[in-house]
PDBQT receptor file of N, H, CA, C and O in Angstrom, charges set to zero:
ATOM      1  N   MET A   1     -22.614   3.198 -27.373  1.00  0.00    +0.000 N 
ATOM      2  CA  MET A   1     -21.851   2.475 -26.382  1.00  0.00    +0.000 C 
ATOM      3  C   MET A   1     -20.648   3.331 -25.977  1.00  0.00    +0.000 C 
ATOM      4  O   MET A   1     -19.967   3.905 -26.827  1.00  0.00    +0.000 OA
ATOM      5  N   THR A   2     -20.402   3.406 -24.697  1.00  0.00    +0.000 N 
ATOM      6  H   THR A   2     -20.955   2.939 -24.006  1.00  0.00    +0.000 HD
ATOM      7  CA  THR A   2     -19.267   4.187 -24.214  1.00  0.00    +0.000 C 
ATOM      8  C   THR A   2     -18.059   3.291 -24.035  1.00  0.00    +0.000 C 
ATOM      9  O   THR A   2     -18.175   2.093 -23.776  1.00  0.00    +0.000 OA
ATOM     10  N   THR A   3     -16.918   3.893 -24.179  1.00  0.00    +0.000 N 
ATOM     11  H   THR A   3     -16.823   4.866 -24.390  1.00  0.00    +0.000 HD
ATOM     12  CA  THR A   3     -15.672   3.167 -24.022  1.00  0.00    +0.000 C 
ATOM     13  C   THR A   3     -15.123   3.440 -22.634  1.00  0.00    +0.000 C 
ATOM     14  O   THR A   3     -15.051   4.588 -22.196  1.00  0.00    +0.000 OA
ATOM     15  N   ARG A   4     -14.746   2.397 -21.962  1.00  0.00    +0.000 N 
ATOM     16  H   ARG A   4     -14.805   1.464 -22.318  1.00  0.00    +0.000 HD
ATOM     17  CA  ARG A   4     -14.140   2.549 -20.645  1.00  0.00    +0.000 C 
ATOM     18  C   ARG A   4     -12.635   2.659 -20.788  1.00  0.00    +0.000 C 
ATOM     19  O   ARG A   4     -12.005   1.879 -21.503  1.00  0.00    +0.000 OA
ATOM     20  N   HIS A   5     -12.081   3.614 -20.115  1.00  0.00    +0.000 N 
ATOM     21  H   HIS A   5     -12.592   4.247 -19.534  1.00  0.00    +0.000 HD
ATOM     22  CA  HIS A   5     -10.630   3.764 -20.094  1.00  0.00    +0.000 C 
ATOM     23  C   HIS A   5     -10.122   3.193 -18.783  1.00  0.00    +0.000 C 
ATOM     24  O   HIS A   5     -10.508   3.631 -17.699  1.00  0.00    +0.000 OA
ATOM     25  N   ILE A   6      -9.268   2.231 -18.906  1.00  0.00    +0.000 N 
ATOM     26  H   ILE A   6      -8.955   1.876 -19.786  1.00  0.00    +0.000 HD
ATOM     27  CA  ILE A   6      -8.716   1.574 -17.724  1.00  0.00    +0.000 C 
ATOM     28  C   ILE A   6      -7.324   2.140 -17.466  1.00  0.00    +0.000 C 
ATOM     29  O   ILE A   6      -6.454   2.114 -18.337  1.00  0.00    +0.000 OA
ATOM     30  N   LEU A   7      -7.135   2.643 -16.275  1.00  0.00    +0.000 N 
ATOM     31  H   LEU A   7      -7.841   2.664 -15.568  1.00  0.00    +0.000 HD
ATOM     32  CA  LEU A   7      -5.820   3.138 -15.901  1.00  0.00    +0.000 C 
ATOM     33  C   LEU A   7      -4.931   1.963 -15.557  1.00  0.00    +0.000 C 
ATOM     34  O   LEU A   7      -5.307   1.105 -14.758  1.00  0.00    +0.000 OA
ATOM     35  N   SER A   8      -3.777   1.923 -16.144  1.00  0.00    +0.000 N 
ATOM     36  H   SER A   8      -3.472   2.620 -16.793  1.00  0.00    +0.000 HD
ATOM     37  CA  SER A   8      -2.865   0.837 -15.826  1.00  0.00    +0.000 C 
ATOM     38  C   SER A   8      -1.673   1.404 -15.070  1.00  0.00    +0.000 C 
ATOM     39  O   SER A   8      -1.011   2.334 -15.529  1.00  0.00    +0.000 OA
ATOM     40  N   LEU A   9      -1.419   0.839 -13.930  1.00  0.00    +0.000 N 
ATOM     41  H   LEU A   9      -1.957   0.083 -13.557  1.00  0.00    +0.000 HD
ATOM     42  CA  LEU A   9      -0.264   1.224 -13.129  1.00  0.00    +0.000 C 
ATOM     43  C   LEU A   9       0.868   0.270 -13.445  1.00  0.00    +0.000 C 
ATOM     44  O   LEU A   9       0.640  -0.887 -13.796  1.00  0.00    +0.000 OA
ATOM     45  N   ASN A  10       2.070   0.754 -13.321  1.00  0.00    +0.000 N 
ATOM     46  H   ASN A  10       2.255   1.694 -13.036  1.00  0.00    +0.000 HD
ATOM     47  CA  ASN A  10       3.152  -0.206 -13.478  1.00  0.00    +0.000 C 
ATOM     48  C   ASN A  10       3.171  -1.072 -12.214  1.00  0.00    +0.000 C 
ATOM     49  O   ASN A  10       2.690  -0.648 -11.164  1.00  0.00    +0.000 OA
ATOM     50  N   PRO A  11       3.718  -2.267 -12.313  1.00  0.00    +0.000 N 
ATOM     51  CA  PRO A  11       3.634  -3.219 -11.194  1.00  0.00    +0.000 C 
ATOM     52  C   PRO A  11       4.191  -2.701  -9.875  1.00  0.00    +0.000 C 
ATOM     53  O   PRO A  11       3.644  -3.005  -8.815  1.00  0.00    +0.000 OA
ATOM     54  N   SER A  12       5.260  -1.932  -9.922  1.00  0.00    +0.000 N 
ATOM     55  H   SER A  12       5.704  -1.685 -10.783  1.00  0.00    +0.000 HD
ATOM     56  CA  SER A  12       5.837  -1.455  -8.667  1.00  0.00    +0.000 C 
ATOM     57  C   SER A  12       4.919  -0.433  -7.986  1.00  0.00    +0.000 C 
ATOM     58  O   SER A  12       4.803  -0.427  -6.761  1.00  0.00    +0.000 OA
ATOM     59  N   LYS A  13       4.267   0.430  -8.771  1.00  0.00    +0.000 N 
ATOM     60  H   LYS A  13       4.361   0.426  -9.766  1.00  0.00    +0.000 HD
ATOM     61  CA  LYS A  13       3.332   1.377  -8.182  1.00  0.00    +0.000 C 
ATOM     62  C   LYS A  13       2.106   0.661  -7.639  1.00  0.00    +0.000 C 
ATOM     63  O   LYS A  13       1.535   1.081  -6.633  1.00  0.00    +0.000 OA
ATOM     64  N   ALA A  14       1.705  -0.404  -8.290  1.00  0.00    +0.000 N 
ATOM     65  H   ALA A  14       2.170  -0.745  -9.107  1.00  0.00    +0.000 HD
ATOM     66  CA  ALA A  14       0.570  -1.189  -7.809  1.00  0.00    +0.000 C 
ATOM     67  C   ALA A  14       0.905  -1.831  -6.464  1.00  0.00    +0.000 C 
ATOM     68  O   ALA A  14       0.058  -1.888  -5.573  1.00  0.00    +0.000 OA
ATOM     69  N   ARG A  15       2.130  -2.309  -6.319  1.00  0.00    +0.000 N 
ATOM     70  H   ARG A  15       2.818  -2.263  -7.043  1.00  0.00    +0.000 HD
ATOM     71  CA  ARG A  15       2.535  -2.916  -5.044  1.00  0.00    +0.000 C 
ATOM     72  C   ARG A  15       2.577  -1.891  -3.936  1.00  0.00    +0.000 C 
ATOM     73  O   ARG A  15       2.183  -2.181  -2.807  1.00  0.00    +0.000 OA
ATOM     74  N   VAL A  16       3.051  -0.688  -4.243  1.00  0.00    +0.000 N 
ATOM     75  H   VAL A  16       3.371  -0.452  -5.160  1.00  0.00    +0.000 HD
ATOM     76  CA  VAL A  16       3.083   0.389  -3.244  1.00  0.00    +0.000 C 
ATOM     77  C   VAL A  16       1.657   0.722  -2.821  1.00  0.00    +0.000 C 
ATOM     78  O   VAL A  16       1.378   0.865  -1.631  1.00  0.00    +0.000 OA
ATOM     79  N   ALA A  17       0.757   0.845  -3.790  1.00  0.00    +0.000 N 
ATOM     80  H   ALA A  17       0.984   0.729  -4.757  1.00  0.00    +0.000 HD
ATOM     81  CA  ALA A  17      -0.638   1.148  -3.484  1.00  0.00    +0.000 C 
ATOM     82  C   ALA A  17      -1.264   0.038  -2.649  1.00  0.00    +0.000 C 
ATOM     83  O   ALA A  17      -2.047   0.303  -1.737  1.00  0.00    +0.000 OA
ATOM     84  N   TYR A  18      -0.915  -1.204  -2.966  1.00  0.00    +0.000 N 
ATOM     85  H   TYR A  18      -0.279  -1.419  -3.707  1.00  0.00    +0.000 HD
ATOM     86  CA  TYR A  18      -1.423  -2.346  -2.199  1.00  0.00    +0.000 C 
ATOM     87  C   TYR A  18      -0.976  -2.260  -0.739  1.00  0.00    +0.000 C 
ATOM     88  O   TYR A  18      -1.785  -2.448   0.169  1.00  0.00    +0.000 OA
ATOM     89  N   HIS A  19       0.298  -1.979  -0.514  1.00  0.00    +0.000 N 
ATOM     90  H   HIS A  19       0.955  -1.827  -1.253  1.00  0.00    +0.000 HD
ATOM     91  CA  HIS A  19       0.798  -1.925   0.865  1.00  0.00    +0.000 C 
ATOM     92  C   HIS A  19       0.225  -0.738   1.630  1.00  0.00    +0.000 C 
ATOM     93  O   HIS A  19       0.000  -0.830   2.836  1.00  0.00    +0.000 OA
ATOM     94  N   ARG A  20      -0.013   0.378   0.937  1.00  0.00    +0.000 N 
ATOM     95  H   ARG A  20       0.171   0.452  -0.043  1.00  0.00    +0.000 HD
ATOM     96  CA  ARG A  20      -0.662   1.512   1.593  1.00  0.00    +0.000 C 
ATOM     97  C   ARG A  20      -2.105   1.161   1.980  1.00  0.00    +0.000 C 
ATOM     98  O   ARG A  20      -2.577   1.545   3.050  1.00  0.00    +0.000 OA
ATOM     99  N   ALA A  21      -2.789   0.439   1.113  1.00  0.00    +0.000 N 
ATOM    100  H   ALA A  21      -2.406   0.127   0.244  1.00  0.00    +0.000 HD
ATOM    101  CA  ALA A  21      -4.164   0.024   1.419  1.00  0.00    +0.000 C 
ATOM    102  C   ALA A  21      -4.186  -0.948   2.593  1.00  0.00    +0.000 C 
ATOM    103  O   ALA A  21      -5.064  -0.864   3.451  1.00  0.00    +0.000 OA
ATOM    104  N   ILE A  22      -3.241  -1.854   2.634  1.00  0.00    +0.000 N 
ATOM    105  H   ILE A  22      -2.528  -1.922   1.937  1.00  0.00    +0.000 HD
ATOM    106  CA  ILE A  22      -3.138  -2.797   3.745  1.00  0.00    +0.000 C 
ATOM    107  C   ILE A  22      -2.873  -2.041   5.050  1.00  0.00    +0.000 C 
ATOM    108  O   ILE A  22      -3.419  -2.385   6.098  1.00  0.00    +0.000 OA
ATOM    109  N   ALA A  23      -2.035  -1.014   4.973  1.00  0.00    +0.000 N 
ATOM    110  H   ALA A  23      -1.591  -0.735   4.121  1.00  0.00    +0.000 HD
ATOM    111  CA  ALA A  23      -1.729  -0.215   6.164  1.00  0.00    +0.000 C 
ATOM    112  C   ALA A  23      -2.991   0.474   6.684  1.00  0.00    +0.000 C 
ATOM    113  O   ALA A  23      -3.246   0.479   7.889  1.00  0.00    +0.000 OA
ATOM    114  N   MET A  24      -3.768   1.046   5.791  1.00  0.00    +0.000 N 
ATOM    115  H   MET A  24      -3.561   1.042   4.813  1.00  0.00    +0.000 HD
ATOM    116  CA  MET A  24      -4.999   1.721   6.214  1.00  0.00    +0.000 C 
ATOM    117  C   MET A  24      -6.004   0.710   6.780  1.00  0.00    +0.000 C 
ATOM    118  O   MET A  24      -6.701   1.002   7.752  1.00  0.00    +0.000 OA
ATOM    119  N   ALA A  25      -6.073  -0.459   6.178  1.00  0.00    +0.000 N 
ATOM    120  H   ALA A  25      -5.506  -0.696   5.389  1.00  0.00    +0.000 HD
ATOM    121  CA  ALA A  25      -6.974  -1.493   6.676  1.00  0.00    +0.000 C 
ATOM    122  C   ALA A  25      -6.543  -1.960   8.066  1.00  0.00    +0.000 C 
ATOM    123  O   ALA A  25      -7.383  -2.279   8.907  1.00  0.00    +0.000 OA
ATOM    124  N   ALA A  26      -5.241  -1.998   8.300  1.00  0.00    +0.000 N 
ATOM    125  H   ALA A  26      -4.559  -1.739   7.617  1.00  0.00    +0.000 HD
ATOM    126  CA  ALA A  26      -4.735  -2.420   9.607  1.00  0.00    +0.000 C 
ATOM    127  C   ALA A  26      -5.200  -1.471  10.703  1.00  0.00    +0.000 C 
ATOM    128  O   ALA A  26      -5.458  -1.895  11.829  1.00  0.00    +0.000 OA
ATOM    129  N   LEU A  27      -5.308  -0.194  10.373  1.00  0.00    +0.000 N 
ATOM    130  H   LEU A  27      -5.099   0.150   9.457  1.00  0.00    +0.000 HD
ATOM    131  CA  LEU A  27      -5.755   0.773  11.384  1.00  0.00    +0.000 C 
ATOM    132  C   LEU A  27      -7.207   0.552  11.788  1.00  0.00    +0.000 C 
ATOM    133  O   LEU A  27      -7.598   0.867  12.912  1.00  0.00    +0.000 OA
ATOM    134  N   HIS A  28      -7.998   0.016  10.879  1.00  0.00    +0.000 N 
ATOM    135  H   HIS A  28      -7.681  -0.240   9.966  1.00  0.00    +0.000 HD
ATOM    136  CA  HIS A  28      -9.422  -0.170  11.145  1.00  0.00    +0.000 C 
ATOM    137  C   HIS A  28      -9.777  -1.594  11.550  1.00  0.00    +0.000 C 
ATOM    138  O   HIS A  28     -10.956  -1.919  11.685  1.00  0.00    +0.000 OA
ATOM    139  N   ALA A  29      -8.787  -2.440  11.744  1.00  0.00    +0.000 N 
ATOM    140  H   ALA A  29      -7.828  -2.176  11.635  1.00  0.00    +0.000 HD
ATOM    141  CA  ALA A  29      -9.033  -3.830  12.106  1.00  0.00    +0.000 C 
ATOM    142  C   ALA A  29      -9.568  -3.942  13.527  1.00  0.00    +0.000 C 
ATOM    143  O   ALA A  29      -9.450  -3.017  14.331  1.00  0.00    +0.000 OA
ATOM    144  N   ASP A  30     -10.148  -5.077  13.808  1.00  0.00    +0.000 N 
ATOM    145  H   ASP A  30     -10.244  -5.828  13.155  1.00  0.00    +0.000 HD
ATOM    146  CA  ASP A  30     -10.706  -5.337  15.130  1.00  0.00    +0.000 C 
ATOM    147  C   ASP A  30      -9.636  -6.009  16.002  1.00  0.00    +0.000 C 
ATOM    148  O   ASP A  30      -9.749  -7.180  16.363  1.00  0.00    +0.000 OA
ATOM    149  N   SER A  31      -8.608  -5.242  16.324  1.00  0.00    +0.000 N 
ATOM    150  H   SER A  31      -8.515  -4.290  16.030  1.00  0.00    +0.000 HD
ATOM    151  CA  SER A  31      -7.491  -5.731  17.129  1.00  0.00    +0.000 C 
ATOM    152  C   SER A  31      -7.121  -4.662  18.143  1.00  0.00    +0.000 C 
ATOM    153  O   SER A  31      -7.669  -3.560  18.136  1.00  0.00    +0.000 OA
ATOM    154  N   SER A  32      -6.196  -5.003  19.001  1.00  0.00    +0.000 N 
ATOM    155  H   SER A  32      -5.751  -5.898  19.007  1.00  0.00    +0.000 HD
ATOM    156  CA  SER A  32      -5.742  -4.012  19.977  1.00  0.00    +0.000 C 
ATOM    157  C   SER A  32      -4.965  -2.903  19.270  1.00  0.00    +0.000 C 
ATOM    158  O   SER A  32      -4.484  -3.081  18.151  1.00  0.00    +0.000 OA
ATOM    159  N   LEU A  33      -4.856  -1.791  19.920  1.00  0.00    +0.000 N 
ATOM    160  H   LEU A  33      -5.248  -1.646  20.828  1.00  0.00    +0.000 HD
ATOM    161  CA  LEU A  33      -4.165  -0.646  19.326  1.00  0.00    +0.000 C 
ATOM    162  C   LEU A  33      -2.712  -0.975  19.013  1.00  0.00    +0.000 C 
ATOM    163  O   LEU A  33      -2.202  -0.585  17.963  1.00  0.00    +0.000 OA
ATOM    164  N   SER A  34      -2.052  -1.676  19.899  1.00  0.00    +0.000 N 
ATOM    165  H   SER A  34      -2.466  -1.993  20.752  1.00  0.00    +0.000 HD
ATOM    166  CA  SER A  34      -0.640  -1.992  19.661  1.00  0.00    +0.000 C 
ATOM    167  C   SER A  34      -0.466  -2.897  18.439  1.00  0.00    +0.000 C 
ATOM    168  O   SER A  34       0.485  -2.728  17.676  1.00  0.00    +0.000 OA
ATOM    169  N   VAL A  35      -1.370  -3.845  18.251  1.00  0.00    +0.000 N 
ATOM    170  H   VAL A  35      -2.142  -3.981  18.871  1.00  0.00    +0.000 HD
ATOM    171  CA  VAL A  35      -1.304  -4.739  17.089  1.00  0.00    +0.000 C 
ATOM    172  C   VAL A  35      -1.594  -3.963  15.814  1.00  0.00    +0.000 C 
ATOM    173  O   VAL A  35      -0.910  -4.142  14.807  1.00  0.00    +0.000 OA
ATOM    174  N   ARG A  36      -2.608  -3.098  15.854  1.00  0.00    +0.000 N 
ATOM    175  H   ARG A  36      -3.164  -2.953  16.672  1.00  0.00    +0.000 HD
ATOM    176  CA  ARG A  36      -2.946  -2.300  14.668  1.00  0.00    +0.000 C 
ATOM    177  C   ARG A  36      -1.793  -1.400  14.278  1.00  0.00    +0.000 C 
ATOM    178  O   ARG A  36      -1.465  -1.289  13.096  1.00  0.00    +0.000 OA
ATOM    179  N   LEU A  37      -1.169  -0.750  15.261  1.00  0.00    +0.000 N 
ATOM    180  H   LEU A  37      -1.435  -0.839  16.221  1.00  0.00    +0.000 HD
ATOM    181  CA  LEU A  37      -0.049   0.135  14.978  1.00  0.00    +0.000 C 
ATOM    182  C   LEU A  37       1.144  -0.635  14.427  1.00  0.00    +0.000 C 
ATOM    183  O   LEU A  37       1.820  -0.162  13.513  1.00  0.00    +0.000 OA
ATOM    184  N   LYS A  38       1.402  -1.808  14.970  1.00  0.00    +0.000 N 
ATOM    185  H   LYS A  38       0.853  -2.192  15.712  1.00  0.00    +0.000 HD
ATOM    186  CA  LYS A  38       2.514  -2.630  14.490  1.00  0.00    +0.000 C 
ATOM    187  C   LYS A  38       2.287  -3.044  13.033  1.00  0.00    +0.000 C 
ATOM    188  O   LYS A  38       3.212  -2.980  12.222  1.00  0.00    +0.000 OA
ATOM    189  N   ARG A  39       1.068  -3.466  12.696  1.00  0.00    +0.000 N 
ATOM    190  H   ARG A  39       0.317  -3.517  13.354  1.00  0.00    +0.000 HD
ATOM    191  CA  ARG A  39       0.756  -3.858  11.315  1.00  0.00    +0.000 C 
ATOM    192  C   ARG A  39       0.822  -2.661  10.375  1.00  0.00    +0.000 C 
ATOM    193  O   ARG A  39       1.334  -2.770   9.261  1.00  0.00    +0.000 OA
ATOM    194  N   TYR A  40       0.305  -1.524  10.821  1.00  0.00    +0.000 N 
ATOM    195  H   TYR A  40      -0.112  -1.436  11.726  1.00  0.00    +0.000 HD
ATOM    196  CA  TYR A  40       0.357  -0.299  10.008  1.00  0.00    +0.000 C 
ATOM    197  C   TYR A  40       1.796   0.082   9.710  1.00  0.00    +0.000 C 
ATOM    198  O   TYR A  40       2.152   0.336   8.560  1.00  0.00    +0.000 OA
ATOM    199  N   ASN A  41       2.623   0.121  10.748  1.00  0.00    +0.000 N 
ATOM    200  H   ASN A  41       2.333  -0.085  11.682  1.00  0.00    +0.000 HD
ATOM    201  CA  ASN A  41       4.024   0.511  10.571  1.00  0.00    +0.000 C 
ATOM    202  C   ASN A  41       4.770  -0.457   9.657  1.00  0.00    +0.000 C 
ATOM    203  O   ASN A  41       5.597  -0.027   8.853  1.00  0.00    +0.000 OA
ATOM    204  N   ALA A  42       4.494  -1.741   9.764  1.00  0.00    +0.000 N 
ATOM    205  H   ALA A  42       3.822  -2.091  10.417  1.00  0.00    +0.000 HD
ATOM    206  CA  ALA A  42       5.154  -2.728   8.905  1.00  0.00    +0.000 C 
ATOM    207  C   ALA A  42       4.754  -2.532   7.448  1.00  0.00    +0.000 C 
ATOM    208  O   ALA A  42       5.606  -2.568   6.560  1.00  0.00    +0.000 OA
ATOM    209  N   ALA A  43       3.477  -2.329   7.199  1.00  0.00    +0.000 N 
ATOM    210  H   ALA A  43       2.785  -2.300   7.920  1.00  0.00    +0.000 HD
ATOM    211  CA  ALA A  43       3.010  -2.139   5.817  1.00  0.00    +0.000 C 
ATOM    212  C   ALA A  43       3.533  -0.836   5.227  1.00  0.00    +0.000 C 
ATOM    213  O   ALA A  43       3.920  -0.798   4.059  1.00  0.00    +0.000 OA
ATOM    214  N   MET A  44       3.550   0.231   6.019  1.00  0.00    +0.000 N 
ATOM    215  H   MET A  44       3.236   0.201   6.968  1.00  0.00    +0.000 HD
ATOM    216  CA  MET A  44       4.051   1.512   5.518  1.00  0.00    +0.000 C 
ATOM    217  C   MET A  44       5.560   1.451   5.279  1.00  0.00    +0.000 C 
ATOM    218  O   MET A  44       6.060   2.064   4.336  1.00  0.00    +0.000 OA
ATOM    219  N   ALA A  45       6.280   0.728   6.111  1.00  0.00    +0.000 N 
ATOM    220  H   ALA A  45       5.874   0.229   6.878  1.00  0.00    +0.000 HD
ATOM    221  CA  ALA A  45       7.719   0.569   5.902  1.00  0.00    +0.000 C 
ATOM    222  C   ALA A  45       7.980  -0.148   4.583  1.00  0.00    +0.000 C 
ATOM    223  O   ALA A  45       8.887   0.222   3.838  1.00  0.00    +0.000 OA
ATOM    224  N   LYS A  46       7.188  -1.168   4.301  1.00  0.00    +0.000 N 
ATOM    225  H   LYS A  46       6.451  -1.469   4.907  1.00  0.00    +0.000 HD
ATOM    226  CA  LYS A  46       7.329  -1.893   3.040  1.00  0.00    +0.000 C 
ATOM    227  C   LYS A  46       7.016  -0.974   1.861  1.00  0.00    +0.000 C 
ATOM    228  O   LYS A  46       7.736  -0.981   0.862  1.00  0.00    +0.000 OA
ATOM    229  N   ALA A  47       5.944  -0.181   1.970  1.00  0.00    +0.000 N 
ATOM    230  H   ALA A  47       5.359  -0.175   2.781  1.00  0.00    +0.000 HD
ATOM    231  CA  ALA A  47       5.572   0.745   0.898  1.00  0.00    +0.000 C 
ATOM    232  C   ALA A  47       6.680   1.773   0.671  1.00  0.00    +0.000 C 
ATOM    233  O   ALA A  47       7.019   2.084  -0.470  1.00  0.00    +0.000 OA
ATOM    234  N   ARG A  48       7.234   2.292   1.750  1.00  0.00    +0.000 N 
ATOM    235  H   ARG A  48       6.958   2.039   2.677  1.00  0.00    +0.000 HD
ATOM    236  CA  ARG A  48       8.309   3.289   1.615  1.00  0.00    +0.000 C 
ATOM    237  C   ARG A  48       9.560   2.675   0.988  1.00  0.00    +0.000 C 
ATOM    238  O   ARG A  48      10.226   3.319   0.177  1.00  0.00    +0.000 OA
ATOM    239  N   SER A  49       9.881   1.448   1.353  1.00  0.00    +0.000 N 
ATOM    240  H   SER A  49       9.341   0.925   2.012  1.00  0.00    +0.000 HD
ATOM    241  CA  SER A  49      11.068   0.818   0.775  1.00  0.00    +0.000 C 
ATOM    242  C   SER A  49      10.860   0.542  -0.716  1.00  0.00    +0.000 C 
ATOM    243  O   SER A  49      11.790   0.683  -1.511  1.00  0.00    +0.000 OA
ATOM    244  N   LEU A  50       9.648   0.152  -1.091  1.00  0.00    +0.000 N 
ATOM    245  H   LEU A  50       8.893   0.038  -0.445  1.00  0.00    +0.000 HD
ATOM    246  CA  LEU A  50       9.364  -0.064  -2.513  1.00  0.00    +0.000 C 
ATOM    247  C   LEU A  50       9.452   1.247  -3.299  1.00  0.00    +0.000 C 
ATOM    248  O   LEU A  50       9.951   1.269  -4.425  1.00  0.00    +0.000 OA
ATOM    249  N   GLU A  51       8.968   2.333  -2.704  1.00  0.00    +0.000 N 
ATOM    250  H   GLU A  51       8.563   2.315  -1.790  1.00  0.00    +0.000 HD
ATOM    251  CA  GLU A  51       9.071   3.635  -3.356  1.00  0.00    +0.000 C 
ATOM    252  C   GLU A  51      10.528   4.055  -3.517  1.00  0.00    +0.000 C 
ATOM    253  O   GLU A  51      10.907   4.608  -4.550  1.00  0.00    +0.000 OA
ATOM    254  N   ALA A  52      11.331   3.797  -2.514  1.00  0.00    +0.000 N 
ATOM    255  H   ALA A  52      11.023   3.348  -1.675  1.00  0.00    +0.000 HD
ATOM    256  CA  ALA A  52      12.747   4.148  -2.581  1.00  0.00    +0.000 C 
ATOM    257  C   ALA A  52      13.451   3.336  -3.668  1.00  0.00    +0.000 C 
ATOM    258  O   ALA A  52      14.295   3.866  -4.392  1.00  0.00    +0.000 OA
ATOM    259  N   GLN A  53      13.109   2.063  -3.782  1.00  0.00    +0.000 N 
ATOM    260  H   GLN A  53      12.424   1.633  -3.194  1.00  0.00    +0.000 HD
ATOM    261  CA  GLN A  53      13.689   1.225  -4.838  1.00  0.00    +0.000 C 
ATOM    262  C   GLN A  53      13.279   1.738  -6.206  1.00  0.00    +0.000 C 
ATOM    263  O   GLN A  53      14.090   1.764  -7.132  1.00  0.00    +0.000 OA
ATOM    264  N   GLU A  54      12.043   2.141  -6.336  1.00  0.00    +0.000 N 
ATOM    265  H   GLU A  54      11.385   2.120  -5.583  1.00  0.00    +0.000 HD
ATOM    266  CA  GLU A  54      11.536   2.652  -7.613  1.00  0.00    +0.000 C 
ATOM    267  C   GLU A  54      12.245   3.945  -7.993  1.00  0.00    +0.000 C 
ATOM    268  O   GLU A  54      12.549   4.172  -9.164  1.00  0.00    +0.000 OA
ATOM    269  N   ALA A  55      12.504   4.786  -7.008  1.00  0.00    +0.000 N 
ATOM    270  H   ALA A  55      12.256   4.601  -6.057  1.00  0.00    +0.000 HD
ATOM    271  CA  ALA A  55      13.141   6.071  -7.260  1.00  0.00    +0.000 C 
ATOM    272  C   ALA A  55      14.597   5.905  -7.709  1.00  0.00    +0.000 C 
ATOM    273  O   ALA A  55      15.101   6.716  -8.485  1.00  0.00    +0.000 OA
ATOM    274  N   THR A  56      15.259   4.880  -7.235  1.00  0.00    +0.000 N 
ATOM    275  H   THR A  56      14.850   4.221  -6.605  1.00  0.00    +0.000 HD
ATOM    276  CA  THR A  56      16.673   4.682  -7.593  1.00  0.00    +0.000 C 
ATOM    277  C   THR A  56      16.837   3.995  -8.939  1.00  0.00    +0.000 C 
ATOM    278  O   THR A  56      17.931   4.010  -9.502  1.00  0.00    +0.000 OA
ATOM    279  N   GLN A  57      15.799   3.406  -9.459  1.00  0.00    +0.000 N 
ATOM    280  H   GLN A  57      14.910   3.393  -9.001  1.00  0.00    +0.000 HD
ATOM    281  CA  GLN A  57      15.913   2.697 -10.739  1.00  0.00    +0.000 C 
ATOM    282  C   GLN A  57      15.705   3.591 -11.906  1.00  0.00    +0.000 C 
ATOM    283  O   GLN A  57      15.769   3.139 -13.049  1.00  0.00    +0.000 OA
TER     284      GLN A  57
């Protein structure tokens, strides 16, 4: 039997990864370009702010 190694991220890195994934999904959504860009920019802004908070702590 093989043992699976599960990578555990700390919660703040998981949130950053989540927002980056949401941003990428927004680009591929079935919406107008302006809506997709607005959603992408909002998600990436959130990811960047979370990274900045993590860096200062």
